[in-house]
Structure formats: C-alpha cells, structure tokens
N, C-alpha and C positions, 0 to 999 in steps of 0.2 A: 504493499499499499504505499502510495506516495504521500510525503509529508505536507502539510497545509502550512503555509508561510504567508503571514501579514504583517505589515509595517508595525514595528514595535519600538519603542524607546523607554527602558526601565532601568535607570541608573539610580544605585542606593547612595547614601550618604558617605559610605566608606571607600568610595571610588575616587582617585585623584587623576586627572587627565590634563595634559598640556598640549593645547592645540597650537600648531605652528601658525602663526599669523601671516598669511601669503601676502597681505598688503603691505607688510613689513619686509618680509623676505621674498621679494618680487622676483630673485633670482630663480627660485623653484618653478616659476611658470613657464620657464623656458625648457624645463625638463617634462612637460605636460603633466605636472602634479597638480591636482586641484584641491588638495586636502591632505593633511598629515598631522600625526601627533604621537605622543608617548603616554600609556597609561600604566598606571598601578591599581589593580581592580581587586576589590573584596567585597563580601557581602552580596549584595543584590546588583546583578548586572546581566541584561539580556538586550540586544539589539537586532532587529530584523529589518530586511529592506526587500521589497518587491521589486524585481526587474531594474536594478539601479543602472543609471546611464553610463557610469564609470566602472573600471575594473578595481578590486579592492585587494589589498594585500594585508596580511596579519603575520607578523614574525613574533614567536613566543620566545620570551627571555626567561621567565621563570614561571613555575606552576602550571596550572592545566585550565585549557578551555574546551569549548565543545563547539564545533560546527555543524550545523544542520543545513543540508540542501533539500530539493524536491525529492531526490532519489537516494541520498546517503547520509550518514552521520560520521564524523572523524573527531578523534580527541587529539587536541593540539598541546603538546608538550614541549619542553624546552628545545630550542633550535629547530624547531618545524617552521616552515613558511607556507601559508595558505595562500593560493592564489585563486581568486574568485572572478571569473570573467564577467564583464558587463551583460546587462540584461538578464541575468540569473539570479533568482531569488535565494536568500540565505538567512540564517539566524545564528549568531554567535552568543556564547553565554559562559559564565563561570562554571568549571567542573571541578573546583576543589577549593581550598581555603583562600588561595590568591591566583591572580593571573596577571603578569607584567608582560606588556606588548609594546611593539611599535607598530603602527599602521599607517598606509598611505592609500589614497585614492588616485588613480591614474586616468587621465582622459582617454576616452576610446577613439584615439587618433591613430594616424599611420605609424607613429612613433612606437606603439604598443600593440600593433595589430597582431603580433605573434602569439599574445596571450589571450586572445579572443577564442578561448578553448570551448569544447563542447560541454565540458562540465568542470567544476572545481577540483583542483588538485591539491594535495599536501605533500611537501617535499621534507624529508628528514635530513639531519645532519648538516644543516646550513650554519655558516659561521659569519653572522651579519652583526656581531658587536660593534665593529666600527661604524657602520651605519646608524645604529643606536647612538653612539657617542656623538656623531656628527649631527644628528637630529636635535639631541639635547642642547647642544651648543647653538643652533641656530634658534632655538627657543629661548635661550637665555641671554644671548649676546646682541646687545643693542647697536654695536658699531658695525655699520654696512661693510666697511672695510675689511674687518676681520671675518665677517659672514662669508665673504666671497671665497675665501680658501677652503671653505668646508664643501660647496656646491660641487666641485669636482669629485669629491669623496662620495658623494650621493650618486652622482652620475655613474661613477665606475661601478658600484656595488649594484646598482640595479641593472645596468646592462650585463655585467658580469653573471649575475644571478638568473636573470629572466631571458637572456639570448637562447634562442632555439638552436643549440649547437652543442652535439654530443661531445667534441672534442674539448669545447670549452669547459663543460662540466667535469670531465676527467681531469683537465688542468686544475680546476678548482680543488677537486679532492686530493690531488697531488699536493698542492699548495697547503691545505690543511694538514696532511700528513707531515710535511716538514716543519709546519709552525708547531705541532706537537712535539716532535723530535728535538726542536730547538729549546722547547721549554723543560726537556728532560734528557739532556746530552749526557748525563752520567749513567743512563740506561744502557744495558748490553744490547744495543739495536743491532739486528741481524737483517738478512733479506727476508727471512722467514717471518720475523716480527713485522716488519714493514707491510709484507703481503697479508699478514692477518688483519691488519688494520683496515686495508682497502678491499680484501677479498679479490685480489688480484694475483695472476700466477706470476712467478720471477720474470720470465721473459717479458710480459706485458708491461710490468713495473720498470724493467730495464728500457724498454722502448719509449715509454712516456717520459722518463727522466732525460733520456738522451735528447728528445725532441724538444722539451721544456727547458732544460739547464744546460744541455751539452756535457752532461756528466752522468756516469752511472749512479745509482742510489748509494753505493758505498762513498763514492767520490764526492757527491754532495753531503753525505753525513760527515766525511772527514773535513770538508770545506767549512761546515757549520761549526764543527769542534775547534778548528784551528782559529777561525775568526773570533769565537768567545775567549780562546786562550789568549790571543793577542790583546784583547782588551783587558783581561785580568792581569797580564804582564805588566801592563802600562799603568793600571790604576789601582793595584792592590800590592802588598809586599808579601803576598803568600810565597812560600817556597815554591820552586818550579814543580817539585813532585806532588804538591797539593793542587796546583793548577791542572796538572795532567790527570789526577783523579777525578777533579770536578767535571772536566769535559769528556769523561768517560774512557781514559786510558789507565788500565792497572799496572802498565809496564811503562816506566819512564823512559827506556831506550826506545820503545815503539814510537812514544809520543815526541821524542826528540827528533827521530828520523822523520816521522810524517811532518812535522813542523818545518825542518830544514828544507824538505823537498819542496813544500808549498811557498815558503817565505824566504828562502835562500840563506838564513842564517839560523843558528841555533836559538833556542829559547833564551837563554842567559844573553847571547849577543844582542838578541832583539830588545831585551829589557835594558841593556846599557846604552842602547841607541848607537 
C-alpha cells in the first residue's frame, strides 16, 4: 500500500534551526541553491511536502531520522545523504532522541538535472563534514569578503557528491580511505586491511591508486607517513625512534631507509636543516 503524504510542518520547541539567509549570502544563488540550513532537532519534528518544485538534500550528522516517500521508508543515520528529487512527495521526521542535519534545496534547473531521479535515494558512507562547516560559517559570518572563500567549498562538495559519475564516486571512496589512514598512521596498514575498508580486490585498489595518485597503495601510505614524520621532526623534540613509531614504523632502520629514499637525507639530517 502506498503512503499518503500531505503538506505538514510540525516543529517542537526543542528544535534549533539556522537558516542561511540567501539575501545576505547571495553568492549561493549562483549555485542554484534556493534555501539551506543547519538543524539540531529533538522532541517533535515532522515536515512533509507534496510535490515540491525543487530537489532536497538531507545529510545526517548525528542521530537518526526517518524518510517516508510514496513507495518507501528509509532510516537516515550518520553520514547518509538523502536525495529527494523535485515533484516527488516526502515526509521527514525524527526517529530517535535527536537528529542533527544539514539540508539544501536545489532549483530544478539544468545544473542539477541529473538528480531528477525516478525516486528518492539514500547514499551511505558520505563524508560531508566540510560542507557542514562551510554552511555554519556562511550562517555566522557577516563579512561578505570572508564568505566568498566558503562558496568554492560548497560548490566542490555538491558537485563531487552529486555528479553522475562512477569513477568520481570511486575516487571519493579512495579519498575517504586515505583520510582514515592519515588519522591512524600508527596502525599496521596492509593491502588486505585497505581492501577490507573498501570491499575492493587488491588489483582494483592498485589500479585506482595509480590512476588517482600515480602511486601504488603502499607508496601512498609511505608518502603520508613520511610527510607526517617531516612535520614532527621539525615541530617537536621527540627522538627519531619515537617519530618512527608514531607514523607506523616498528623498525627505525626501515623508517630511516624510507625517509632517505623520499626526502634525500636521513631524518637526523633533515631535522638539523
């Protein structure tokens, strides 16, 4: 049985919403964004729209929400992006104690015609925190000159996320993998561990890394480790052995060998300048 959806706006007193004023941030209109905001929701919250004229995006930062369309229901958890095409009715509501989101309405124009889908979709494992930070800054920053630097960030993340391009999506997943690796350089990263993160085969991961970075997965890992080591050698007084351990080398000889191969001098020589 299909769901019956009627226009509804039921927002309780414990919901905090920050609407980005497009009269102030006129720069966003060039991206065909008609309305946007950041919301911290708890208690009573339910919004339903019948055949809206624009596309709507909901990105969940924390907590849980529920999306109901004519034909389906979806649970919206952290790092999911819901894409709701124009002219298709939907209802969103809280499905837990809280639901923290960012949301954008996109004009149904040629720029966004590729998201005029047959039905709403929910994409998991999206890393759009920078888009959230950019929107919060747009909301709070009164200086138009400072806001100008934020618009390219919004443009980049919307285009990178919404492009109908399988290779682009693969590159985004690869980027997320190495962001995670960079946060845990001390972990014993192997090809198998990387493949487990992405559910890729080793040959497929190797091909993607060569195409995106011009390096094998292990070469990219070593590059990240040595770049972090260079920063630590210059900005701390840690012994070289401690630096090596911090960036994932249990053997200082292997660390020194890798460092010299990439940098041209030993870690001690690099520190001395």
